[in-house]
Structure formats: C-alpha cells, structure tokens
All heavy atoms as an XYZ file, in Angstrom:
931
protein
N      95.639    100.780     50.710
C      96.745    100.444     51.444
C      96.490    100.718     52.991
O      96.984     99.900     53.894
C      98.111    101.070     50.976
C      99.346    100.757     51.665
S      99.687     99.051     51.190
C     101.376     98.859     51.638
N      96.077    101.906     53.297
C      95.827    102.291     54.547
C      94.890    101.355     55.313
O      95.162    100.864     56.516
C      94.938    103.614     54.588
C      94.574    104.139     55.885
C      95.501    104.857     56.817
C      93.246    104.094     56.433
C      95.055    105.326     57.994
C      92.887    104.450     57.630
C      93.775    105.193     58.403
O      93.372    105.533     59.683
N      93.803    100.722     54.788
C      92.980     99.796     55.340
C      93.547     98.479     55.586
O      93.316     97.733     56.465
C      91.569     99.675     54.613
C      90.766    100.951     54.608
C      90.739    101.810     53.465
C      90.131    101.380     55.858
C      90.138    103.078     53.516
C      89.559    102.557     55.943
C      89.502    103.417     54.758
O      88.824    104.595     54.869
N      94.447     98.093     54.495
C      95.314     96.931     54.685
C      96.143     96.851     56.070
O      96.291     95.982     56.719
C      96.088     96.586     53.434
C      96.872     95.352     53.490
C      95.919     94.151     53.559
C      97.758     95.271     52.275
N      96.754     97.996     56.154
C      97.627     98.160     57.320
C      96.830     98.105     58.597
O      97.248     97.399     59.557
C      98.443     99.474     57.173
C      99.394     99.436     56.137
C      99.198     99.914     58.617
C     100.145    100.755     55.830
N      95.696     98.723     58.610
C      94.811     98.728     59.810
C      94.350     97.333     60.128
O      94.262     96.775     61.342
C      93.585     99.544     59.550
C      93.897    101.098     59.531
C      94.291    101.615     60.876
O      94.076    101.035     61.890
N      94.802    102.819     60.788
N      93.948     96.613     59.105
C      93.593     95.158     59.279
C      94.660     94.296     59.795
O      94.419     93.485     60.738
C      93.073     94.637     57.946
C      92.384     93.281     57.983
C      92.018     92.795     56.613
C      90.610     93.265     56.276
N      89.959     92.604     55.186
N      95.874     94.520     59.352
C      97.034     93.779     59.810
C      97.250     93.961     61.291
O      97.392     93.037     62.019
C      98.250     94.215     58.840
O      98.024     93.878     57.527
C      99.435     93.326     59.492
N      97.166     95.219     61.705
C      97.283     95.556     63.120
C      96.097     94.798     63.942
O      96.378     94.316     64.973
C      97.262     97.031     63.282
C      98.648     97.800     63.324
C      98.811     98.710     62.274
C      99.637     97.477     64.132
C      99.989     99.328     62.111
C     100.900     98.077     63.997
C     101.023     99.009     63.089
N      94.961     95.066     63.351
C      93.772     94.648     64.188
C      93.750     93.109     64.316
O      93.150     92.483     65.275
C      92.540     95.085     63.609
O      92.241     94.502     62.370
N      94.337     92.330     63.472
C      94.530     90.824     63.597
C      95.690     90.358     64.325
O      95.643     89.200     64.606
C      94.575     90.329     62.147
C      93.243     90.349     61.363
C      93.271     89.711     59.986
N      92.093     89.768     59.312
C      91.887     89.563     58.083
N      92.874     89.148     57.371
N      90.643     89.594     57.513
N      96.672     91.153     64.695
C      97.771     90.813     65.459
C      97.428     90.333     66.795
O      96.603     90.934     67.493
C      98.942     91.878     65.399
N      98.255     89.229     67.365
C      97.811     88.844     68.702
C      98.047     89.941     69.766
O      97.363     89.946     70.775
C      98.646     87.515     69.038
O      99.975     87.809     68.998
N      99.221     90.731     69.607
C      99.412     91.827     70.615
C      98.171     92.750     70.681
O      97.767     93.252     71.724
C     100.653     92.442     70.497
C     100.918     92.993     69.009
C     100.282     94.165     68.515
C     101.681     92.267     68.211
C     100.617     94.632     67.267
C     101.947     92.680     66.930
C     101.486     93.891     66.414
O     101.726     94.314     65.194
N      97.512     92.969     69.564
C      96.390     93.940     69.480
C      95.180     93.212     70.166
O      94.499     93.721     70.998
C      96.134     94.320     68.209
C      95.067     95.263     67.766
C      95.280     96.553     67.637
C      93.597     94.823     67.761
C      94.316     97.415     67.344
C      92.685     95.772     67.452
C      92.944     96.975     67.179
O      91.899     97.954     66.878
N      94.898     91.908     69.757
C      93.836     91.096     70.230
C      93.866     90.838     71.752
O      92.808     91.016     72.393
C      93.628     89.877     69.480
C      93.338     90.037     68.007
C      91.864     90.602     67.907
O      90.938     90.232     68.602
N      91.689     91.532     66.941
N      95.046     90.514     72.202
C      95.275     90.217     73.668
C      94.964     91.528     74.543
O      94.360     91.346     75.457
C      96.753     89.769     73.827
C      97.106     88.495     73.439
C      98.662     88.202     73.529
C      96.417     87.372     74.191
N      95.351     92.639     74.018
C      94.973     93.852     74.720
C      93.570     94.121     74.723
O      92.976     94.534     75.837
C      95.875     94.997     74.132
N      92.956     94.026     73.717
C      91.409     94.153     73.703
C      90.664     93.105     74.624
O      89.761     93.540     75.183
C      90.874     94.168     72.217
C      91.270     95.204     71.478
C      90.611     95.183     69.970
C      90.969     96.670     71.960
N      91.227     91.924     74.676
C      90.632     90.896     75.596
C      90.803     91.455     77.026
O      89.786     91.354     77.774
C      91.300     89.626     75.449
C      91.005     88.860     74.224
C      91.748     87.656     73.987
O      92.353     87.147     75.031
O      91.831     87.146     72.952
N      91.916     92.045     77.380
C      91.964     92.590     78.633
C      91.062     93.787     79.022
O      90.479     93.773     79.964
C      93.485     93.062     78.960
C      94.446     91.902     78.793
C      94.327     90.932     80.010
O      93.965     91.364     81.175
N      94.498     89.559     79.768
N      90.900     94.630     78.058
C      90.067     95.797     78.150
C      88.582     95.282     78.389
O      87.916     95.702     79.288
C      90.123     96.676     76.878
C      88.970     97.794     76.963
C      89.330     98.770     78.108
C      89.221     98.640     75.617
N      88.207     94.350     77.531
C      86.831     93.900     77.542
C      86.527     93.113     78.845
O      85.286     92.992     79.222
C      86.438     92.978     76.336
C      86.218     93.780     75.091
N      85.199     94.559     74.841
C      87.017     93.768     74.010
C      85.187     95.125     73.737
N      86.397     94.686     73.163
N      87.497     92.633     79.588
C      87.246     91.853     80.745
C      87.565     92.656     81.989
O      87.718     92.085     83.140
C      88.073     90.496     80.727
O      89.505     90.818     80.663
N      87.792     93.971     81.826
C      88.184     94.891     82.888
C      87.176     95.765     83.422
O      86.811     96.810     82.700
C      89.408     95.676     82.616
C      90.054     96.284     83.821
N      89.573     97.487     84.319
C      91.132     95.886     84.460
C      90.432     97.743     85.383
N      91.257     96.834     85.496
N      86.268     95.428     84.485
C      85.060     96.077     84.844
C      85.252     97.627     85.019
O      84.400     98.450     84.599
C      84.611     95.529     86.079
C      85.200     94.093     86.103
C      86.499     94.219     85.323
N      86.376     98.077     85.597
C      86.454     99.568     86.019
C      86.777    100.211     84.672
O      86.288    101.335     84.599
C      87.718     99.657     86.901
C      87.940    101.057     87.314
C      89.130    101.143     88.280
C      89.306    102.588     88.775
N      90.562    102.715     89.661
N      87.525     99.720     83.783
C      87.758    100.449     82.487
C      86.387    100.546     81.610
O      86.228    101.594     81.055
C      88.871     99.708     81.615
N      85.698     99.408     81.704
C      84.376     99.376     80.980
C      83.423    100.449     81.515
O      82.723    101.161     80.848
C      83.828     98.063     80.907
C      84.537     97.068     80.131
C      83.963     95.656     80.253
C      84.744     97.469     78.572
N      83.500    100.527     82.892
C      82.531    101.493     83.457
C      83.037    102.890     83.242
O      82.088    103.772     83.043
C      82.608    101.220     85.108
C      81.879    102.208     85.871
C      80.468    102.383     85.636
O      79.806    101.324     85.301
O      79.801    103.285     85.893
N      84.261    103.204     83.192
C      84.763    104.561     83.026
C      84.354    104.968     81.437
O      84.026    106.116     81.171
C      86.155    104.592     83.098
N      84.483    104.038     80.487
C      84.208    104.266     79.117
C      82.710    104.354     78.752
O      82.250    105.139     77.957
C      85.005    103.347     78.139
C      86.391    103.430     78.024
C      87.067    102.132     77.280
C      86.749    104.752     77.287
N      82.091    103.412     79.395
C      80.681    103.162     79.033
C      80.396    102.282     77.898
O      81.311    102.121     77.096
N      79.314    101.705     77.725
C      79.046    100.662     76.677
C      77.888    101.369     75.829
O      77.264    102.265     76.243
C      78.583     99.376     77.253
O      77.427     99.511     78.022
C      79.570     98.696     77.943
N      77.970    101.124     74.501
C      78.794    100.044     73.855
C      80.260    100.746     73.548
O      80.344    101.883     73.557
C      78.149     99.873     72.507
C      77.385    101.206     72.250
C      76.888    101.565     73.623
N      81.121     99.749     73.486
C      82.573    100.156     73.404
C      82.903    100.194     71.890
O      82.372     99.260     71.147
C      83.432     99.008     74.124
C      84.894     99.504     74.364
C      85.035    100.764     75.316
C      85.598     98.274     75.026
N      83.649    101.248     71.493
C      84.023    101.318     70.135
C      85.531    101.317     69.934
O      86.184    102.009     70.762
C      83.447    102.595     69.426
O      82.074    102.611     69.282
N      86.026    100.583     69.189
C      87.598    100.519     68.901
C      87.747    101.293     67.650
O      87.112    100.906     66.536
C      88.097     99.102     68.854
C      87.604     98.263     70.052
C      89.767     99.099     68.785
C      87.991     98.848     71.340
N      88.658    102.228     67.452
C      88.827    103.024     66.256
C      90.299    102.643     65.640
O      91.023    102.016     66.224
C      88.813    104.550     66.632
C      87.537    104.931     67.429
N      86.326    104.973     66.815
C      87.319    105.062     68.787
C      85.484    105.408     67.677
N      85.951    105.259     68.727
N      90.287    103.176     64.429
C      91.622    102.896     63.670
C      92.795    103.658     64.491
O      92.652    104.635     65.039
C      91.497    103.602     62.249
C      90.688    102.772     61.322
C      89.923    103.419     60.402
C      90.698    101.475     61.308
C      89.051    102.694     59.660
C      89.948    100.616     60.376
C      89.123    101.287     59.569
O      88.355    100.625     58.592
N      93.927    102.899     64.295
C      95.109    103.507     64.773
C      95.504    104.773     64.094
O      95.277    104.869     62.875
C      96.332    102.499     64.738
C      96.259    101.268     65.530
C      97.348    100.284     65.215
C      96.300    101.532     67.007
N      96.217    105.705     64.742
C      96.775    106.790     63.994
C      98.109    106.448     63.455
O      99.040    106.417     64.279
C      96.758    108.002     64.954
C      95.374    108.436     65.452
C      95.239    109.399     66.521
O      96.385    110.017     66.902
O      94.209    109.619     67.128
N      98.219    106.039     62.257
C      99.505    105.476     61.785
C     100.620    106.404     61.850
O     101.757    106.018     61.784
C      99.234    104.974     60.302
C      98.164    103.805     60.259
C      97.960    103.465     58.770
C      98.478    102.767     61.100
N     100.445    107.750     61.799
C     101.468    108.722     61.864
C     101.915    108.972     63.274
O     102.892    109.610     63.494
C     100.990    109.986     61.230
O      99.699    110.516     61.862
C     100.752    109.727     59.750
N     101.247    108.423     64.234
C     101.622    108.623     65.616
C     102.861    107.749     65.917
O     102.851    106.651     65.804
C     100.608    108.225     66.626
C     100.815    108.580     68.066
O     101.955    108.556     68.520
O      99.782    108.883     68.763
N     103.950    108.456     66.392
C     105.271    107.705     66.624
C     105.236    106.864     67.839
O     106.088    105.962     67.954
C     106.355    108.844     66.824
C     106.636    109.590     65.592
C     107.844    110.342     65.819
C     108.188    111.353     64.637
N     108.135    110.740     63.341
N     104.167    106.853     68.624
C     103.960    105.901     69.757
C     103.675    104.470     69.171
O     104.280    103.512     69.746
C     102.959    106.333     70.722
C     102.888    105.389     71.943
C     103.659    105.640     72.998
C     102.108    104.196     71.965
C     103.629    104.924     74.180
C     102.181    103.335     73.074
C     102.949    103.686     74.207
O     102.952    103.037     75.279
N     103.023    104.373     68.136
C     102.824    103.124     67.506
C     103.976    102.533     66.772
O     104.584    103.169     65.850
C     101.630    103.206     66.416
C     100.405    103.577     67.111
O      99.889    103.135     68.090
N      99.619    104.570     66.464
N     104.566    101.444     67.255
C     105.715    100.900     66.840
C     105.728     99.376     66.932
O     105.402     98.873     67.972
C     106.940    101.540     67.699
C     108.288    100.836     67.452
C     109.086    101.230     66.272
C     108.695     99.860     68.326
C     110.209    100.749     66.166
C     109.896     99.285     68.086
C     110.637     99.709     66.947
N     106.155     98.675     65.966
C     106.286     97.201     66.009
C     107.541     96.822     65.178
O     107.831     97.337     64.178
C     105.113     96.485     65.329
C     105.286     95.101     65.309
C     103.841     96.999     65.875
N     108.375     96.000     65.885
C     109.511     95.448     65.211
C     109.505     93.818     65.513
O     108.560     93.339     66.005
C     110.865     96.069     65.583
C     111.290     95.900     66.974
O     110.738     94.999     67.707
O     112.259     96.475     67.426
N     110.552     93.239     65.301
C     110.574     91.801     65.405
C     110.293     91.288     66.828
O     109.914     90.122     66.981
C     111.937     91.239     64.773
C     111.659     89.827     64.284
C     113.036     91.377     65.691
C     112.683     89.368     63.176
N     110.752     91.983     67.842
C     110.632     91.624     69.205
C     109.758     92.397     70.171
O     109.398     91.875     71.126
C     112.064     91.519     69.839
N     109.421     93.624     69.732
C     108.659     94.584     70.527
C     107.500     95.168     69.754
O     107.694     95.480     68.608
C     109.499     95.561     71.052
C     110.585     95.068     71.945
O     110.311     94.489     73.069
O     111.792     95.236     71.667
N     106.418     95.470     70.390
C     105.224     96.077     69.929
C     104.770     97.101     70.957
O     104.580     96.746     72.036
C     104.195     95.144     69.355
N     104.424     98.249     70.597
C     103.685     99.226     71.400
C     102.725    100.089     70.567
O     102.967    100.339     69.389
C     104.694    100.195     72.124
C     105.164    101.319     71.547
C     106.253    102.208     72.331
O     106.749    101.551     73.288
N     106.160    103.394     72.077
N     101.544     99.953     71.096
C     100.409    100.553     70.442
C      99.542    101.553     71.324
O      99.708    101.483     72.424
C      99.403     99.481     69.916
C      99.939     98.476     68.853
C      98.755     97.441     68.679
C     100.398     99.149     67.637
N      98.880    102.480     70.502
C      98.090    103.467     71.263
C      96.737    103.422     70.426
O      96.528    103.898     69.412
C      98.666    104.850     71.074
C      97.943    105.977     71.744
C      98.822    107.265     71.517
C      98.010    108.554     71.766
N      98.754    109.738     71.385
N      95.944    102.607     71.017
C      94.574    102.298     70.294
C      93.510    103.145     70.838
O      93.171    103.265     71.999
C      94.225    100.717     70.617
C      95.275     99.883     70.325
C      92.957    100.474     70.051
C      95.109     98.422     70.763
N      92.918    103.949     69.849
C      91.871    104.814     70.283
C      90.543    104.042     70.563
O      90.070    103.162     69.813
C      91.578    105.732     69.034
C      92.772    105.441     68.103
C      93.266    104.140     68.453
N      89.981    104.421     71.754
C      88.798    103.689     72.156
C      87.744    104.685     72.671
O      88.087    105.771     73.092
C      88.930    102.635     73.249
C      89.839    101.476     72.741
C      89.654    103.301     74.543
N      86.496    104.306     72.705
C      85.487    105.309     73.130
C      84.193    104.511     73.546
O      84.091    103.338     73.094
C      84.955    106.314     72.073
O      84.448    105.628     71.002
N      83.492    105.083     74.376
C      82.232    104.516     74.846
C      81.203    105.584     75.005
O      81.368    106.687     74.521
N      80.014    105.271     75.626
C      78.975    106.186     75.887
C      79.257    107.314     76.787
O      78.743    108.376     76.791
C      77.651    105.486     76.381
O      77.877    104.826     77.480
N      80.282    107.083     77.734
C      80.671    108.036     78.817
C      81.847    108.767     78.596
O      81.927    110.022     78.927
C      80.752    107.346     80.057
C      79.516    106.747     80.713
C      79.910    106.170     82.044
C      78.747    105.363     82.598
N      79.017    104.773     83.893
N      82.855    108.175     77.878
C      84.180    108.765     77.769
C      84.999    108.234     76.585
O      84.469    107.303     75.848
C      84.984    108.748     78.857
O      86.078    109.503     78.793
N      86.179    108.771     76.321
C      86.982    108.225     75.230
C      88.387    108.333     75.618
O      88.694    108.972     76.736
C      86.837    109.101     73.906
N      89.321    107.712     75.069
C      90.760    107.646     75.383
C      91.491    106.675     74.592
O      91.173    106.382     73.427
N      92.616    106.461     75.047
C      93.593    105.511     74.322
C      93.981    104.245     75.269
O      94.127    104.528     76.472
C      94.896    106.235     73.985
C      94.723    107.308     72.957
C      94.532    108.680     73.363
C      94.621    107.043     71.751
C      94.290    109.622     72.422
C      94.396    108.030     70.653
C      94.273    109.320     71.109
O      94.051    110.193     70.089
N      94.079    103.108     74.644
C      94.530    102.020     75.249
C      95.950    101.824     74.838
O      96.259    101.682     73.718
C      93.658    100.761     74.785
C      93.945     99.521     75.471
C      93.489     99.571     77.071
C      93.241     98.348     74.915
N      96.780    101.937     75.816
C      98.207    101.823     75.501
C      98.747    100.454     75.788
O      98.354     99.865     76.854
C      99.130    102.787     76.520
C      98.892    104.252     76.136
C      97.965    105.011     76.656
C      99.876    104.875     75.305
C      97.652    106.285     76.222
C      99.747    106.156     75.002
C      98.814    106.946     75.430
O      98.641    108.239     75.003
N      99.501     99.804     74.928
C      99.808     98.385     74.948
C     101.275     98.304     74.672
O     101.883     98.780     73.730
C      98.951     97.706     73.771
C      99.393     96.203     73.859
C      97.492     97.879     73.782
N     101.955     97.377     75.515
C     103.316     97.049     75.253
C     103.455     95.569     75.416
O     102.803     95.035     76.244
C     104.222     97.582     76.422
O     104.212     99.090     76.395
N     103.939     94.983     74.336
C     104.132     93.626     74.258
C     105.514     93.250     73.663
O     106.198     94.103     73.079
C     103.195     93.028     73.195
O     101.850     93.225     73.530
N     105.967     92.068     73.874
C     107.192     91.509     73.488
C     107.226     90.123     73.207
O     106.312     89.325     73.531
C     108.382     91.878     74.469
O     108.040     91.137     75.796
N     108.222     89.564     72.510
C     108.384     88.221     72.384
C     109.882     87.837     72.298
O     110.757     88.713     71.930
C     107.783     87.608     71.151
C     108.143     88.281     69.885
C     107.307     87.840     68.592
N     107.719     88.490     67.365
C     107.071     88.314     66.181
N     106.167     87.412     66.211
N     107.403     88.986     65.147
N     110.239     86.608     72.597
C     111.614     86.170     72.870
C     112.341     86.137     71.408
O     113.489     86.383     71.379
C     111.756     84.780     73.531
C     111.082     84.999     74.973
O     111.159     86.023     75.502
O     110.636     83.941     75.404
N     111.663     85.702     70.500
C     112.325     85.494     69.186
C     111.227     85.528     68.072
O     110.150     85.457     68.250
C     113.041     83.962     69.083
N     111.704     85.750     66.857
C     110.740     85.914     65.730
C     109.842     84.502     65.684
O     110.430     83.480     66.006
C     111.620     85.934     64.504
C     112.900     86.448     65.012
C     113.081     85.906     66.320
N     108.640     84.635     65.356
C     107.757     83.529     65.176
C     107.285     83.000     66.619
O     106.469     82.021     66.599
C     108.197     82.418     64.290
C     108.722     82.844     62.959
C     110.005     83.030     62.485
C     107.731     83.512     62.000
C     110.390     83.543     61.448
C     108.229     84.030     60.824
C     109.555     84.050     60.526
N     107.840     83.535     67.594
C     107.333     83.027     69.065
C     106.141     83.860     69.376
O     105.748     84.827     68.761
C     108.358     83.295     70.082
C     109.476     82.230     70.101
O     109.519     81.446     69.247
N     110.297     82.416     71.081
N     105.380     83.424     70.372
C     104.150     84.021     70.790
C     104.425     85.583     71.299
O     105.412     85.624     72.064
C     103.352     83.253     71.758
C     102.726     81.903     71.204
C     101.943     81.154     72.086
N     100.798     82.108     72.568
C     100.115     81.891     73.670
N     100.433     80.952     74.567
N      99.171     82.647     73.872
N     103.416     86.466     71.083
C     103.633     87.690     71.755
C     103.150     87.590     73.257
O     102.237     86.898     73.435
C     102.831     88.722     71.001
C     103.338     89.157     69.667
C     103.118     88.625     68.484
C     104.349     90.213     69.512
N     103.823     89.226     67.503
C     104.696     90.175     68.133
C     105.104     91.016     70.444
C     105.532     91.034     67.619
C     106.024     91.829     69.819
C     106.176     91.963     68.405
N     103.713     88.312     74.096
C     103.255     88.370     75.535
C     103.048     89.766     75.967
O     103.882     90.655     75.699
C     104.375     87.826     76.451
C     104.531     86.301     76.046
N     103.776     85.271     76.526
C     105.589     85.831     75.360
C     104.163     84.081     76.056
N     105.388     84.424     75.383
N     101.888     90.082     76.552
C     101.639     91.513     76.939
C     102.685     91.828     78.031
O     102.938     90.919     78.928
C     100.187     91.631     77.433
C      99.076     91.515     76.528
C      97.699     91.614     77.144
C      99.239     92.772     75.471
N     103.153     92.974     78.138
C     103.912     93.592     79.305
C     103.116     94.487     80.114
O     103.134     94.314     81.319
C     105.144     94.269     78.673
C     106.076     93.294     77.869
C     106.662     92.100     78.642
O     107.113     92.353     79.631
N     106.509     91.064     78.053
N     102.460     95.341     79.518
C     101.470     96.225     80.221
C     100.378     96.824     79.219
O     100.644     96.978     78.005
C     102.386     97.499     80.649
C     101.541     98.349     81.485
C     102.398     99.647     81.961
O     103.560     99.995     81.357
O     102.007    100.253     82.867
N      99.221     97.077     79.765
C      98.162     97.550     79.131
C      97.534     98.558     80.140
O      97.213     98.241     81.232
C      97.020     96.556     78.760
C      95.849     97.256     78.058
C      97.693     95.514     77.765
N      97.279     99.792     79.662
C      96.596    100.788     80.476
C      95.736    101.690     79.577
O      96.040    101.891     78.386
C      97.436    101.586     81.458
C      98.459    102.599     80.789
C      97.964    103.891     80.606
C      99.687    102.263     80.361
C      98.883    104.907     80.030
C     100.448    103.242     79.741
C     100.075    104.388     79.564
N      94.683    102.144     80.265
C      93.626    103.093     79.619
C      93.915    104.491     79.981
O      94.016    104.619     81.325
C      92.237    102.587     80.000
C      91.145    103.514     79.395
C      91.157    103.510     77.876
C      89.785    102.953     80.014
N      94.157    105.363     79.103
C      94.109    106.819     79.556
C      92.997    107.496     78.870
O      92.750    107.658     77.719
C      95.420    107.414     79.018
C      95.622    108.842     79.476
C      96.854    109.446     79.139
O      97.042    109.966     77.853
O      97.745    109.564     79.970
N      92.159    107.981     79.819
C      90.853    108.725     79.390
C      91.194    110.044     78.963
O      92.309    110.678     79.379
C      89.883    108.686     80.476
C      89.487    107.279     80.962
C      88.522    107.388     82.171
C      88.664    106.565     79.880
N      90.273    110.747     78.218
C      90.570    112.021     77.767
C      90.785    113.137     78.785
O      91.384    114.147     78.663
C      89.558    112.544     76.672
C      88.170    112.749     77.338
C      87.112    113.094     76.362
C      85.760    113.136     76.892
N      84.680    113.409     75.855
N      90.144    112.841     80.092
C      90.382    113.672     81.090
C      91.694    113.630     81.946
O      92.034    114.198     82.777
C      89.347    113.632     82.124
C      89.279    112.337     82.881
O      90.172    111.415     82.680
O      88.305    112.165     83.683
N      92.553    112.698     81.381
C      93.863    112.294     81.879
C      93.950    111.214     82.889
O      95.012    110.739     83.370
N      92.711    110.704     83.392
C      92.795    109.653     84.368
C      93.355    108.353     83.608
O      92.982    108.097     82.484
C      91.402    109.263     84.684
C      91.098    108.170     85.713
C      89.705    107.741     85.945
O      88.761    108.353     85.383
N      89.529    106.727     86.758
N      94.293    107.749     84.379
C      94.750    106.401     83.881
C      94.281    105.227     84.680
O      94.210    105.269     85.963
C      96.306    106.391     83.970
C      96.945    107.390     82.975
C      98.418    107.320     82.924
O      99.135    106.578     83.640
N      99.038    107.959     82.029
N      94.001    104.183     83.993
C      93.436    102.949     84.657
C      94.310    101.784     84.248
O      94.372    101.420     83.075
C      91.965    102.667     84.276
C      91.012    103.882     84.662
C      91.442    101.376     84.765
C      89.583    103.765     84.089
N      95.110    101.287     85.153
C      95.934    100.125     84.786
C      94.954     98.940     84.432
O      94.064     98.569     85.288
C      96.720     99.865     86.096
C      96.377    100.861     86.995
C      95.263    101.558     86.523
N      95.212     98.231     83.445
C      94.369     97.094     82.987
C      95.191     95.701     83.171
O      94.655     94.813     83.571
C      93.954     97.221     81.546
C      93.210     96.049     80.914
C      93.059     98.581     81.455
N      96.476     95.764     82.833
C      97.294     94.530     82.861
C      98.648     95.005     83.007
O      99.134     95.894     82.388
C      97.120     93.774     81.562
C      97.908     92.484     81.549
C      97.487     91.249     82.021
C      99.258     92.555     80.921
C      98.265     90.172     81.904
C     100.063     91.465     80.885
C      99.554     90.324     81.422
N      99.490     94.153     83.857
C     100.966     94.372     83.889
C     101.568     93.171     84.400
O     101.016     92.389     85.303
C     101.287     95.566     85.015
C     102.746     95.894     84.952
C     103.028     97.126     85.770
C     104.401     97.413     85.829
N     104.934     98.227     84.723
N     102.738     92.837     83.823
C     103.510     91.640     84.343
C     104.210     92.041     85.606
O     104.795     92.996     85.550
C     104.354     91.089     83.269
C     103.535     90.362     82.148
C     105.331     90.132     83.860
C     104.279     89.575     81.207
N     104.067     91.224     86.631
C     104.807     91.487     87.811
C     106.341     91.165     87.444
O     106.609     90.177     87.091
C     104.298     90.481     88.865
C     104.447     91.049     90.371
C     103.976     90.052     91.275
N     102.601     90.275     91.411
C     101.792     89.199     91.977
N     102.113     88.136     92.349
N     100.611     89.552     92.261
N     107.172     92.083     87.815
C     108.639     91.980     87.514
C     109.414     90.892     88.307
O     110.229     90.395     87.787
C     109.243     93.403     87.649
C     108.756     94.434     86.708
C     108.835     94.076     85.286
O     109.876     93.471     84.880
N     107.784     94.366     84.610
N     109.046     90.637     89.560
C     109.830     89.733     90.403
C     109.946     88.354     89.751
O     111.054     87.798     89.690
C     109.320     89.489     91.759
C     108.749     90.408     92.632
C     107.489     91.152     92.292
O     107.268     91.726     91.249
N     106.475     91.062     93.332
N     108.772     87.713     89.407
C     108.896     86.397     88.936
C     108.242     86.200     87.598
O     108.114     85.039     87.098
C     108.260     85.455     89.893
C     106.860     85.799     90.361
O     106.242     86.600     89.637
N     106.181     85.181     91.300
N     107.809     87.258     86.926
C     107.271     87.150     85.674
C     105.790     86.765     85.492
O     105.268     86.438     84.433
N     105.175     86.521     86.581
C     103.799     86.157     86.642
C     102.931     87.243     85.971
O     103.177     88.473     86.157
C     103.164     86.002     88.162
C     103.783     84.683     88.756
O     104.295     83.863     88.003
O     103.791     84.579     89.944
N     101.833     86.792     85.303
C     100.947     87.671     84.614
C     100.013     88.160     85.808
O      99.406     87.277     86.470
C     100.151     87.052     83.512
C     101.085     86.744     82.445
C     100.508     86.012     81.292
C     101.522     85.566     80.242
N     101.000     84.810     79.260
N      99.646     89.412     85.817
C      98.814     89.902     86.884
C      97.833     90.770     86.188
O      98.190     91.755     85.545
C      99.581     90.845     87.937
C      98.664     91.394     88.950
C     100.548     89.889     88.512
N      96.504     90.480     86.399
C      95.441     91.500     85.854
C      95.260     92.531     86.973
O      94.944     92.227     88.104
C      94.228     90.617     85.565
C      93.159     91.465     84.931
C      92.069     90.672     84.500
C      90.957     91.580     83.802
N      90.027     90.737     83.467
N      95.392     93.748     86.533
C      95.185     94.887     87.468
C      93.746     95.209     87.727
O      92.930     95.216     86.679
C      95.850     96.061     87.064
C      97.348     96.083     86.514
S      98.284     95.494     87.933
C      98.504     97.041     88.749
N      93.261     95.312     88.890
C      91.748     95.641     89.103
C      91.814     97.016     89.548
O      92.542     97.659     90.126
C      91.262     94.646     90.229
C      91.237     93.241     89.806
C      90.297     93.030     88.532
O      89.338     93.749     88.350
O      90.543     92.040     87.809
C-alpha cells in the first residue's frame, strides 16, 4: 500500500510539474549538485496535503553537494481541471531557500524565478 501511494503521488501532474521546474533551474541544481535524487514523500508529514482543489507537497531531494526539500503549492479551478503551480521553492538542509517558481499575483502570469 505504501508504494502504491508513493507511485500515485509521483505520477500526479502537480508533482511532475514541480520536478520539471527543479530540473530546469540552474541555481537550484548547482546548490544540490548532480546527480539529483528524488526520494519518497514522508507520508506522515502534515505538510503533504492534497484535496480536490489544492495540493501541497514537501518532496525530499538530494544531490552530490547538499540535500533538502522541494516545497510545492498547486491548485486547480474545479475537479478534473488541470493543476497549476502556484509556488515552488527549494529549502536546503542549511536553511537556505531558493525560489524556483512563483505565479505573479498582479495578472496571474507564470514567472520562473532565477
């Protein structure tokens, strides 16, 4: 059952979209180091939450230089609609935070943070 739940999370679009942002963010990749490893979610962590309209995850990641968590917030307008990232940031084990993605609030444009 544990692995089935992990597989379900890892296939979800909110999870995949966040990892795409991480893999295309040079500063985050430099801080973690390559090769990059994505680890299982801590299912008992109360930060990990998904309902019909909102999803927030804390994805453990590591590389050759450091480790940390990729924090992900996503939402959708209605059930069965596409998920849209709201914010993605990397928090390293030393406490450093690297913004990876955030939607600009004024007009809803998607902005990749550099």
